[in-house]
C-alpha positions as CSV (number, residue, x, y, z in Angstrom):
1,M,-6.0,-9.0,14.3
2,N,-5.6,-7.7,10.7
3,R,-2.8,-5.1,10.7
4,L,0.0,-4.6,8.2
5,V,2.9,-2.2,8.4
6,L,5.0,-2.2,5.2
7,A,8.1,-0.3,4.2
8,A,7.7,0.1,0.4
9,T,8.1,2.5,-2.5
10,L,5.3,3.9,-4.5
11,L,5.4,2.2,-7.8
12,E,2.1,3.3,-9.4
13,R,-0.7,5.8,-8.4
14,G,-4.0,6.0,-10.1
15,V,-6.1,9.0,-10.9
16,L,-8.0,10.4,-7.9
17,R,-11.5,9.1,-7.9
18,Y,-14.4,9.3,-5.5
19,T,-16.3,6.5,-3.7
20,P,-20.1,6.3,-3.9
21,A,-20.0,7.9,-0.4
22,G,-18.1,10.9,-1.9
23,L,-14.7,10.0,-0.3
24,P,-11.5,10.5,-2.3
25,A,-9.7,7.3,-3.3
26,L,-6.4,6.4,-4.9
27,D,-5.5,3.0,-6.3
28,L,-1.8,2.2,-5.7
29,V,0.8,-0.4,-6.4
30,L,3.5,-0.6,-3.8
31,K,6.9,-2.4,-4.2
32,H,8.7,-3.9,-1.2
33,E,12.2,-5.3,-1.2
34,S,14.1,-6.6,1.8
35,T,16.1,-9.5,3.2
36,V,14.7,-11.6,6.0
37,T,15.8,-14.6,7.9
38,D,13.7,-17.7,7.2
39,N,14.6,-20.9,9.1
40,G,18.0,-19.5,9.9
41,Q,18.8,-18.6,6.2
42,P,18.7,-15.2,4.6
43,R,15.9,-14.8,2.0
44,K,15.5,-12.0,-0.4
45,V,11.9,-10.7,-0.5
46,L,10.7,-8.8,-3.6
47,M,7.0,-8.2,-4.2
48,E,4.4,-5.8,-5.6
49,L,1.1,-5.3,-3.8
50,R,-2.1,-3.7,-4.9
51,A,-3.3,-1.1,-2.4
52,V,-6.0,1.6,-2.0
53,A,-6.1,4.8,0.1
54,I,-9.5,6.2,0.9
55,G,-10.4,9.4,2.7
56,S,-8.0,11.8,4.3
57,V,-5.0,9.5,3.9
58,T,-5.0,10.3,0.2
59,E,-3.5,13.6,1.1
60,G,-0.4,11.9,2.4
61,V,-0.1,9.6,-0.6
62,K,-0.6,12.4,-3.2
63,V,2.6,14.2,-2.0
64,L,4.7,11.1,-2.6
65,A,6.5,10.9,-6.0
66,L,6.8,7.6,-7.8
67,G,9.7,5.7,-6.4
68,D,9.6,7.5,-3.0
69,P,10.0,5.2,0.0
70,A,7.5,5.4,2.8
71,T,6.0,3.3,5.6
72,F,2.4,2.3,4.9
73,G,0.0,1.0,7.6
74,G,-3.4,-0.5,7.2
75,F,-5.2,-3.8,6.8
76,L,-5.7,-6.5,4.2
77,A,-9.1,-7.2,2.5
78,A,-10.5,-9.2,-0.4
79,A,-10.5,-7.4,-3.7
80,R,-13.9,-6.1,-4.9
81,N,-14.0,-8.8,-7.6
82,G,-13.2,-11.5,-5.0
83,R,-9.9,-12.4,-6.6
84,G,-6.8,-11.7,-4.6
85,I,-6.2,-9.2,-1.8
86,V,-5.9,-5.4,-1.5
87,F,-3.9,-3.5,1.1
88,H,-6.1,-0.8,2.5
89,V,-3.7,2.0,3.5
90,T,-4.9,4.0,6.6
91,E,-1.7,5.8,7.4
92,V,1.5,6.8,5.5
93,S,4.8,8.2,6.7
94,P,7.3,9.4,4.1
95,G,10.9,8.1,4.3
């Protein structure tokens, strides 16, 4: 199963563009910061993740201000250029 749910803040949002199929798309950068337990020890996790929202989910992303926290759900896929991964956001919940 390829499913990711991530609490993050919106760090960057690109200009609204359209896919060849005519769907709205937004390129994003999300920032996650938390503390998790790894092998019985606390570990601080801080990361930035490239993401994309395509279709109707762009409406939920457009209302977020930069720095706003939200919960993002979706899946991971290879980047178009084959280098790295991109989080494809399929749902967003503010807060």
